C-alpha positions, -999 to +999 in steps of 0.1 A: +851+300-059+861+293-095+834+276-116+850+253-142+840+259-178+818+233-194+838+210-217+826+203-252+816+168-242+796+182-212+779+207-235+770+180-260+756+158-232+735+187-219+723+194-254+713+158-259+694+158-226+674+189-237+666+174-271+653+142-254+628+162-235+611+175-267+591+143-275+574+146-240+561+180-250+549+166-284+532+136-267+514+159-242+501+183-269+491+154-292+471+137-264+453+170-257+446+176-294+433+140-299+409+145-269+393+173-290+390+156-323+363+179-336+388+207-337+407+190-365+376+187-387+364+222-378+398+236-387+398+222-423+361+230-427+367+267-417+395+269-443+374+254-470+345+278-462+369+307-464+382+294-498+346+290-510+339+327-501+370+338-520+360+316-550+328+336-553+347+368-548+370+357-576+341+357-600+340+395-596+377+399-603+390+405-638+414+376-645+436+400-665+442+420-634+459+390-617+496+386-618+513+359-639+541+335-627+567+324-651+543+334-679+514+315-664+483+336-657+469+329-622+432+327-615+420+345-584+411+312-566+446+298-574+462+330-561+440+333-530+441+296-520+479+298-515+474+331-496+447+315-474+469+285-466+501+305-458+481+333-441+464+308-418+498+292-412+513+325-402+484+334-379+485+300-362+522+302-358+520+337-341+491+328-319+501+293-307+534+304-292+516+330-271+487+307-264+510+280-251+524+303-224+488+315-216+476+280-212+505+272-188+496+303-168+459+293-165+467+257-156+492+269-130+520+249-145+542+277-159+561+284-126+567+247-118+578+240-154+603+269-154+616+257-120+627+224-135+663+221-148+651+228-184+665+255-206+641+283-216+648+275-253+637+239-247+604+250-232+598+274-261+606+247-287+586+221-268+556+243-265+553+245-303+566+210-312+531+198-321+525+228-343+558+223-361+544+190-372+507+197-376+507+231-393+528+222-424+508+189-428+475+209-424+486+234-451+495+206-475+463+187-469+443+220-474+460+226-508+454+191-519+417+194-508+413+226-527+429+210-558+403+183-557+374+206-551+382+233-577+406+215-601+433+241-595+460+241-621+489+238-598+522+224-609+528+197-583+565+195-593+567+226-571+552+209-540+585+200-524+602+234-531+571+250-517+572+229-486+609+238-481+600+275-483+572+270-458+595+252-434+620+281-437+593+306-429+585+288-396+614+302-375+606+338-385+570+334-376+580+316-344+603+344-334+575+369-336+553+345-317+578+344-289+576+382-287+539+377-282+545+351-256+567+376-237+539+401-238+514+375-225+538+366-197+540+403-187+505+416-193+485+383-188+466+392-220+474+400-256+462+369-275+437+390-295+464+415-303+487+387-316+459+374-338+452+409-352+490+413-360+489+380-379+459+391-399+476+424-407+507+407-418+487+383-441+468+412-456+498+435-462+520+407-475+498+399-505+479+369-492+445+379-506+453+405-532+484+414-553+509+438-537+507+460-567+474+474-553+492+488-523+508+523-523+543+522-539+561+530-506+543+502-488+549+478-516+587+483-512+585+475-475+562+445-477+580+428-505+610+424-482+590+407-454+594+369-449+558+361-457+557+381-489+590+364-500+575+330-491+542+337-509+560+348-541+583+317-542+554+293-534+532+308-561+562+308-586+566+270-578+530+259-578+514+283-604+544+290-626+561+256-623+595+272-616+605+243-593+637+250-574+646+282-594+650+311-572+646+291-540+683+295-530+681+333-529+647+332-510+661+306-486+691+328-477+669+358-471+644+337-450+673+323-429+686+358-422+651+369-412+648+338-390+680+345-371+669+381-364+634+371-355+645+344-331+672+366-315+646+394-308+620+369-296+643+350-272+657+383-259+622+396-252+611+364-235+642+362-213+637+398-202+600+392-195+609+361-175+636+379-155+611+407-147+584+383-135+609+364-113+622+396-098+587+408-090+576+374-078+546+374-102+554+345-125+526+324-111+499+350-115+474+349-143 
């Protein structure tokens, strides 16, 4: 039997149908999050306590040892606050994609959901829809809160360029998170490993200390990673006041990283899904 190829209009209609499913995922996760309101407050308090710890550590750090951005010397708390915000953003992005799949396994809804006429990509995007909205807002609120608490000398003309860089970082982080989700689907565990991976990436990308303290060979590797690139541009914009300068080059590199990360993540997830369906173990947890 010859199966007719989908016409452009049919593909467009299918795409539209998939996109219309995304608000349902967002609404579901928003209702779940609202039912645990203390989590929102605890999340911000935990970040502030971490920043408070680094503020005292900063008193032990020689300010002359800190890097400068566009000729503007950074204090340690200014340097570390951006690292804390972006580092927490990365760790959340990595963990939530895997956690979403794990939650579906524990609730027994993963198999029924995948049995619906919904594309795997739609399920993946839908699973992190809430985080795509919440995490950037959370990061911005945290930076504003730290500015009010410590009087940080950020150049707020760099806020929009920084937000753009942060949004471009999301797909790269999400792609790695999908790899973690594939591991969770296969091994039923792995959330702690994903969290440790996020912490390592934050540490090695210069979130909490300058990359110049790393061995020269490791510096060369880590400077090319998406998080290190994003941190550099955000610090340039907020501390050095460079605005949109250099964002174009960083954006191109982050887009290239995003394409590779998403391709690897989706391939890993599809292979894991195919394996579980073949073995008949998709519903196990």
